[in-house]
Every structure is written in structure tokens, then in C-alpha cells.
C-alpha positions as CSV (number, residue, x, y, z in Angstrom):
1,M,0.0,0.0,0.0
2,A,1.1,3.5,-0.7
3,R,2.2,6.0,2.0
4,I,3.1,9.7,1.8
5,E,5.7,11.5,3.9
6,V,6.0,15.3,3.9
7,S,9.1,17.0,5.2
8,I,8.5,20.5,6.2
9,S,12.2,21.3,6.6
10,R,13.0,20.0,3.1
11,Q,9.8,21.2,1.5
12,Q,9.4,17.8,-0.1
13,L,6.7,15.2,-0.4
14,T,7.7,11.5,-0.9
15,L,5.5,8.7,-2.1
16,F,6.4,5.3,-0.7
17,S,5.3,2.0,-2.3
18,D,6.1,-1.3,-0.6
19,H,8.2,0.5,2.0
20,E,10.5,2.1,-0.7
21,A,10.5,5.7,-1.9
22,S,9.1,5.6,-5.4
23,R,8.8,9.3,-6.2
24,S,9.5,12.7,-4.6
25,W,8.2,16.2,-5.4
26,S,9.0,19.7,-4.2
27,V,6.1,21.3,-2.2
28,S,5.2,24.5,-0.4
29,T,4.0,24.2,3.2
30,A,2.8,27.0,5.5
31,A,4.5,30.4,5.6
32,N,3.8,30.4,9.4
33,G,5.7,27.1,9.8
34,P,4.6,24.0,11.6
35,G,1.7,24.0,14.1
36,E,-1.6,22.3,14.8
37,Q,-3.8,25.0,16.4
38,N,-7.0,26.1,14.6
39,G,-6.5,29.6,13.1
40,S,-2.7,29.4,13.2
41,G,-2.1,29.2,9.5
42,C,0.5,26.5,10.2
43,T,1.0,23.1,8.6
44,P,0.0,20.4,11.1
45,R,2.6,17.7,12.0
46,G,2.1,14.0,12.8
47,A,0.2,11.0,11.4
48,H,-2.7,11.7,9.1
49,Y,-4.6,9.8,6.4
50,I,-6.3,10.9,3.2
51,R,-10.0,11.4,4.1
52,A,-11.1,12.2,0.6
53,C,-9.7,12.4,-2.9
54,I,-11.5,15.3,-4.7
55,G,-11.4,16.3,-8.4
56,A,-10.7,13.1,-10.3
57,G,-10.8,13.8,-14.0
58,A,-11.0,17.6,-13.5
59,A,-8.9,19.6,-16.0
60,P,-5.6,21.0,-14.8
61,N,-6.0,24.4,-13.2
62,T,-9.7,23.7,-12.3
63,V,-10.6,26.1,-9.5
64,F,-12.1,24.7,-6.3
65,V,-13.9,26.6,-3.5
66,G,-15.3,24.7,-0.6
67,R,-14.0,21.5,-2.2
68,R,-16.3,22.0,-5.2
69,P,-15.3,23.1,-8.7
70,T,-16.4,26.6,-9.5
71,G,-16.5,26.1,-13.3
72,E,-13.5,28.4,-13.6
73,I,-10.0,27.5,-15.0
74,Y,-7.2,29.4,-13.4
75,T,-5.4,32.0,-15.6
76,P,-3.3,35.0,-14.8
77,E,-6.2,37.2,-15.9
78,L,-8.6,35.4,-13.4
79,A,-6.0,35.9,-10.7
80,A,-5.7,39.6,-11.5
81,R,-9.5,39.9,-11.1
82,H,-9.3,38.1,-7.7
83,P,-6.0,39.1,-6.1
84,S,-6.9,38.0,-2.5
85,R,-8.0,34.4,-3.4
86,D,-6.1,31.4,-2.0
87,W,-6.0,29.3,-5.2
88,I,-6.9,25.6,-4.7
89,L,-6.5,24.0,-8.1
90,T,-6.7,20.7,-10.0
91,R,-7.1,18.1,-7.2
92,I,-7.6,18.0,-3.4
93,L,-6.4,15.3,-1.0
94,W,-8.2,16.2,2.2
95,L,-6.3,15.1,5.3
96,C,-7.6,13.8,8.6
97,G,-5.4,13.6,11.7
98,L,-4.8,10.3,13.5
99,E,-3.5,11.6,16.8
100,P,-6.2,12.9,19.3
101,G,-4.9,16.1,21.0
102,V,-2.2,16.6,18.4
103,N,-4.0,16.8,15.0
104,R,-7.4,15.4,15.7
105,L,-10.3,16.7,17.8
106,G,-10.6,19.9,19.9
107,N,-8.7,23.0,18.7
108,C,-6.1,21.1,16.7
109,D,-8.2,19.1,14.2
110,S,-6.6,18.9,10.7
111,Q,-9.8,17.8,9.0
112,R,-11.8,20.7,10.6
113,R,-9.0,23.1,9.6
114,Y,-9.5,21.9,6.0
115,I,-5.9,20.9,5.6
116,Y,-5.3,19.6,2.0
117,I,-2.6,18.6,-0.4
118,H,-3.7,20.7,-3.4
119,G,-2.6,22.3,-6.6
120,T,-1.5,25.9,-6.9
121,P,-0.7,28.3,-9.7
122,D,2.5,27.6,-11.7
123,S,3.6,31.1,-10.7
124,E,3.8,30.1,-7.0
125,P,7.3,28.9,-5.9
126,M,7.9,25.4,-4.7
127,G,10.5,24.6,-2.0
128,I,9.6,27.7,-0.1
129,P,7.0,27.8,2.7
130,R,4.2,30.1,1.3
131,S,0.9,28.4,2.0
132,H,-1.9,29.2,4.5
133,G,-1.4,25.8,6.2
134,C,-2.0,23.3,3.4
135,I,0.6,21.5,1.3
136,R,0.8,23.0,-2.2
137,M,2.0,21.1,-5.2
138,R,2.5,21.8,-8.9
139,N,-0.6,20.7,-10.8
140,E,1.1,18.1,-13.0
141,D,2.8,16.6,-9.9
142,L,-0.4,16.5,-8.0
143,I,-2.2,14.7,-10.8
144,E,0.6,12.1,-10.8
145,L,0.3,11.6,-7.0
146,F,-3.5,11.6,-7.0
147,D,-3.5,8.7,-9.4
148,Q,-1.4,6.6,-7.0
149,V,-3.3,7.1,-3.7
150,R,-6.8,6.6,-2.4
151,P,-8.8,7.5,0.7
152,G,-7.1,5.9,3.7
153,T,-3.6,6.4,2.4
154,R,-1.3,7.3,5.4
155,V,0.3,10.7,5.3
156,D,3.1,11.5,7.8
157,I,4.0,15.2,8.2
158,K,7.4,15.8,9.8
159,E,9.5,18.8,10.6
């Protein structure tokens, strides 16, 4: 079974298959660093799993709001019209924490914080913490990852 490991310090996501690393991608985690508290804008650490895989078959750069496609396709012109939007594009892997008191339940619940692995505009840098708490990936990379995981896939987020 597949497993994902995210390194906040290396800004890297690695997919494991049969206990061996099969592929790695550069990502962007939270500009506010690691942390679990609701409202912190931080990327939560610890053991998680993919609660839902959203957007199968959607075109690259499909815009999502509230986990639903808006009917828009991201372009620089669309971004110029909506400069304050946090762009969630292409696919969403919605994470749920496995550790009560750390990343599940109470004021530190990753699922209730809507922590995702999601696509981002190509103009956004990878390898640099810039997100609002989620794990951002290049759209092409996310499509490749999305096709190799399913709900229940383990995701470990480490500093």
C-alpha cells in the first residue's frame, strides 16, 4: 500500500510504495511554519490519512472553492481579477489527523481546519513555505500523485 511522507524542513513530499520511496516532489507548506492549532495558518505535523480524494478527472487548473469546482479554470487574468483568493487548483487530497490532542479533535483538528494537499498556480514557488497551512504542489505533480493514492492512504508530516 502507498504511504506519503511530507518533510517541512526539506519542503518535499515523498510517495512510498512497498516501503520504498518511489517518487518525490517539491512542495510548499505554511509560511507560518509547523503547528496544529486552529486559526494558526500553520502546517500540522504528525500522522494523518487521506479522508477524501476530490477532483478526479478535472482539467488541470480547475478552481475549487469549498471542495467544489467553480467552473473556472485558473489563468493569470482570473488571478488579476481576484488578487486575494487562495487558489486551490486541479485536485484535493483532504487530510484527517490520527492523533487525538495533536492533530485530531478539539482546537487542533486537521480535518476541521481543511488541511489539504492541493494544486497551486504555476507562478507560485515550490521549495519555499508560502501556503496558508496546506501543502501546495505543482498541478502536474499532484495529478501524478493523485492517481497513485486513495482514501485511507497514510500521510506523515514531519518537521
